N, C-alpha and C positions, 0 to 999 in steps of 0.2 A: 799560299792559300787558294789563289785562283786555279793553280794547277790541280790541287786536291779536289776542288769543286768540279773541275772539268772531268777528272777521272771518275768521280762519283756519278756525274750525269751520264757519261758514256757507258759506265757499267750498268746503270739502271736501264738505259736504252737497249743495251744488248740483252739484258734479262727479259725486258718486255717483248723484244723481238722473238725470243725463244718461247715465251708464253703464247704469243700469237700463233706461231707455227705448230707448237706441240699440242695446244688445247683448243685449236680453232673449232673443231667439231663440237667439243664439249661446251664451249662458250656459246655457240650459236644455238645448240639444243637447249641449254639451260635457260636461255632468254626467249625461246620460242621462235627463233628464226630458222628458216629452211637451210639445211646443210648445203644444198646446191647453190644458195644465193652467193652473190659476190661479197668477199670480205676484203675491202680495199685497204691500202696502206695508210691513207690519210684522207681527211676531208669528208664532207657529206654532200652528195650531189643529187640531182633529180628533183622529185616532187617536194622534198623537204627544203630545198634551197641551200645556199651556202650560209655558214654561220658567221661571216665576217662583218658585213656592213650593218646589218640589223640583227645582231645576234640574239637579243632577248625574244623578239617575235619569232625568229627562226627556231630557237630552242623550244619555245612553247608549242609551236606548230609540230615540231618533231615529237615531243612528248605526247601531245594529243593524238598524233598518228599511231604511236605505239600502243596507247591505251585502247584506241579504236581498232587495233589489230589490222591496220591497213597493210597491203602487200609491201614487202621490202622495208617497212618502217623499223622493225626490230633489228634487222641487219644494219641499217643506217645508224641506228642509235648506238649499237655496239661499236661500229667503225668510228664514231665520233667521240664516244665517252669511255671506252675501255682503258685508255691510258690514264684518264683521271681517276677511275676506280682503282686501277692498279697502284697508283701513287698513294691514294688514301689507305689502301690495304697494307702496303709495305711499311708505312709509318707506324701501324699498330701491330702488325703480325710478323714483320720481317719479309725478306724477299726469297727465302728458301722454299722448301717443300710445304711448310706451314702456310706461307704466303700464297702459294699457288692454290692450295686447297681452300683457303679463306676467300680468295678471289672468285673461284667458281661458286662458292656458297653465297657470296654477295650477289652475284649475277642471278642465281636461281631465286634468291629472296626478293629481288626486284620484280621478278615475273610473278611471284606467288600471289594468289588471291586476286587475279586479274589486274596485276600491276598496281596494287593498292598503294604501295609506297611512292609511286610516281604521281599519284593523283593530287598530292599536296603541293606540287610545283605550280606556281602561279606566274612565273616569268619576271617577278620583281627583283630576283637575285640571279646571278649567273648560275647556269645549270651545274657547272663544275663545283661551285660552292655548296649548292643544295645536295648534290650526290655525295660530297665528302662528309657532310653531316649525317646523311642517311646511312652511309657505309659505317660510320662510327656507331650509330644506334643498332644496326644489324649485328655487328660483331660484339657489341656490349651485351646485347640480349643473349647471344649464344654463350658468351662468357659466364653470364649469370646462371644459365642452365648447367654449365660444366661444374660449378661449385657443388651442385647436388650429386653429380656423377662421380667426379674425382677431384675433390677440393685441393689436394696437394699439388696435382699437376696444373689445376686451374690457377693456382697462386702464381706460378711462374709467368703465365700469360698476363695475369692481372698486373704484376709489377711493370711489365713492358708497356701495357696498355695505359696505366694511370700514373706512372712514376713522374713524368714531366708535369702533369696537372697538379699532383700533390706538392711537388717541390715548388711550383709556381705559387701555390697558395701559402706555403710556409714563408716564402720570401716576401709575399705581400703583407702577411699578418705581422711578422716580426719587425722590430725596429730596423732601420736601414743600416745601423752600425753593428748589427748582430754578426758575429763571426761565423765562418763556414762550419766550424766544429759544432757550434750550438745548433745551427740549422740542420746539420746531419743528425744530431741527437734527437731533435724534434721530429724529423722524418722517420727515424727508426722507432720512436715512441708511437707514432701514428700507425706504423706497420704492426707493431706489437698489439695495439688495440684492435686492429682489424683481424689479426690472427687469433686473438684471444677466444677461448671457448670454442675451438674448432670452427673458426671463421663465422661465429654466430651473427655478428653485425652484417656481414656480407650476405649470408644465407637467409637473412630475415626479409630480403627483398620480396615483396608480394606481387610484383608484376604491374603495379600501378605507376604510371609515368615511366620515364626512361631509366634504365639501370645506371647509366653514366651519371645522370642527375642525382639519383639516389645515393650513389657512392660519394660523390663530391659534397653532398649535403652532410653525410656522416663525417667525412673528413673535416669539414668546417666545424662541426660540433666538437669533435675530438680535439681539434687545434685550439678552440676557445677554452676547453677544459684544461689543456696543457698550459696555456698562457696564464690562466687564473691560478693554476697550481704553482707555477714558478714565479708569479708576481711577488716582488719583495714586500714583506709584511713586517711590521714592528712586532717584536715578541718580548715577553717578559723574561728576565733571567730565571733560570730554574729555581733558584733559592726563593725568589719572590712568588713564582707560580705555585709553590707548595703552600703558601699562606692563604688566609681567608680572603673572600672577595673584597672585604673592606680594606685589608692591608694592600691588596693589589691596586685598588682604586686610589689609595693614598699615594702609593709609589707612582702611578701613572699621572696623577694630578701634579705632583712635584716635578718629576723628571721630564715628562712629555709635554705637560701644559705650562710649565714654568711657574707654578704657584710656590709661594714662599713656604718653607717648612715650619709654619706657625699655625697653631690650632685655630686661632681667630680667623685666619684666612682660609684654612682648609675646610672648615665647616660649611661656609657658603659654596666653596668650590666643588664640594662633593654632592650637593643637592641634585637629585634627579639621576644620579649614577647608579644607585642601588634601589632595591625594592623598597627599602625603608631608609630615610635619611638618618644618619647616626648623630648622636648628641656630642657635645664637646668632650665629655669624659671618654667616650668610646674612641673618638678620633685621637685623643692624647695617648691612649694605651696603644692604639694601632701604630701611631707615629713612632712610639718608642720601639716597637717590635721591628719596624722597617728600618729605622736608623741603626739598630744593632747589627744589621747585616752589612753595612758599609756606608760610606759617605754619600749623601744624596746631592745631586747637582743637576740643574736643568741641562738637557742636551742642547747643543748649539743649533739654532734655527738656520735652515738653508735659505739664504736670501739671494734670489736669482736676478732681481731687478734693481739692486742698489746702484745708484749713479754717483760717481765721484767727480766733483768740480775740479777741472784742471787748474783753474786760477787759484783755488784754495790749496790745491796740492803744491803749487809753486811757492805760494806765500808761506806754507808751513815747512818749507825746506825740502820738499820731496818725500816726506815720510808718509808712506801709505800703509795704514793698518791692515795687517794680514791675519787671516783666521789661524788660530792655534792648531797645528796638526796633531798635537798630543792627544791620546785617547782620553775620553771622559771617564768618570767612575763607572758609568753604565757600560761603556765599551770594555773596561777592564774585567768586569764581571762576566760579560758575554764571551770575551776572548778566552778567559781562563776556563770557562765551562766547555767551550768548543774544543780547546786543546785536550782537555781531559777526556771528553767523549771520543775524540779521534783516536787517541792512544788506546783507550779501552776497546773501541770497536776493532781496531787493527789486531790487537792481541786476541780478541775473541774470534775474529775471522780465521786467524791462523790455527787456533785450537779446534774450531768447529769444522774446518774444511776437510778434515780427515774423514768425515762422515758423508761427504759428497761423492757423486759418481766421478769417474775418471774424466768424462767429458766436461762436467761442470768445473772441475779443478783446472783443466787445461784452459777453459774459457776464461776463468779468473786470472790465471797466470798470464795469458796473452793480453788481456785488458789492462791489468795493473802494471805490466812491464813496459807497455807502450809509452813512448815519449809524448804522444798526442793522441786524442780520440781516434779510434779506428772505425771505419764504416763496416756495416754488416758483411759486405762483400770481401773486404780485406780479412776480417776474422774468419769467414768461411773458407777463404783461400788458405789461410794459415792452418786451419784445423782439418781441411780436406772434407768439409761437410757442405750440404746444400745450404743456401742462404736462409730458407725458411726454418731449417733446423737451428740455425744460429739465433734467429729471432725467438724461438721457443726456449733455447738455453738462456738467453738474456732475460726472458720473462721469469723462468724458474729461479734463476740466480737472484734477480731483483726481489722476488717474493721471499726467498730464503734470507737475504740480507735485511729486509724489513722485519721479518719475524725475529731475527737475531737482535736487531736494534730494539725492538719492542720488549724482548726479554731482558735486555740490559737495562732499559729504562725502568722496568718493573723491579728488577733486583736493586737498582739504585734507590728507588722510592722506599723499598722495604728496609734498606739499610739506614735510612735517615731517622 
């Protein structure tokens, strides 16, 4: 590990040395420094002073000198801060040709409009921290403009720029015991939402506030929607869901609320559930319809805070009552329906897949044959397609599956 880190640091240092020697003239000109001025290897000397003992005051003095366009100030700034800027750029753009081009762009942007981006530095934070944040804003704003010029090319840079931030938010929002496969699915769902409608959400950025802040706000909203969508909800068995609102209320009152299947108890238990409170005769008729579909029994309550006395346990001979793991009547209804739906859906997918494109069929084959969920990159590698095209395939395929499932439900309802 230490060896790998050492190699990385040495490699970055060699790359930075090459940037200094190759682009020395361009860097100085971009920042407004004279080409003939000294471009030192390290440190800041002279009027600005050294940045070691009282770095905050020294850094503030240096920035003020640059803004005031004092002689040699721009050169000294570049000598002191170029390595910091380069480090921030490579984290977002890489250290190849794109990184070099982005570095020169950042340097020129710092000089633009009379060094307006440096005027916000007040010395309360390290200059290196401030410049890292400013560099991120500069490159994020440029990325936003590229979505108007070439959105598909911009998406590649977008994923490098924001992937770690998005994954960090996913990890923070989801429960700690969430598996890696689920987190990967959520990340891909967020990417699908961002790609949807030709990157509509991303391209709706109007220039107010920072682009990075705008993107992460959108990601948070999408993530909240995904969590709400996937949150477990109690649902009625399909056979009950087809009945009247009164019948559904009778079922829920008995099975979910634990009310006895007795008309005298159901009548008060149903008060306020419906627009009009039913009378005893209506409840009796409804109860008969519900009971005809299967045996009703209250679902076992989940008791998370029951305490067991150890003394009582010993006195009773060590018999600890355990919950019955057998499915309840409600579980039997739901499980039978789920199994039937699954078999029907698989058969329908096989029959309808012949109408899909070759790419969609290949996508389905790869996804369904995998032993565990695959990331978009793995699927893209297997298909030989760009990652963004895999996201689009996933989106089209999910839409097709939803339409197919809706049609199956419609046919099922008509057959009842």
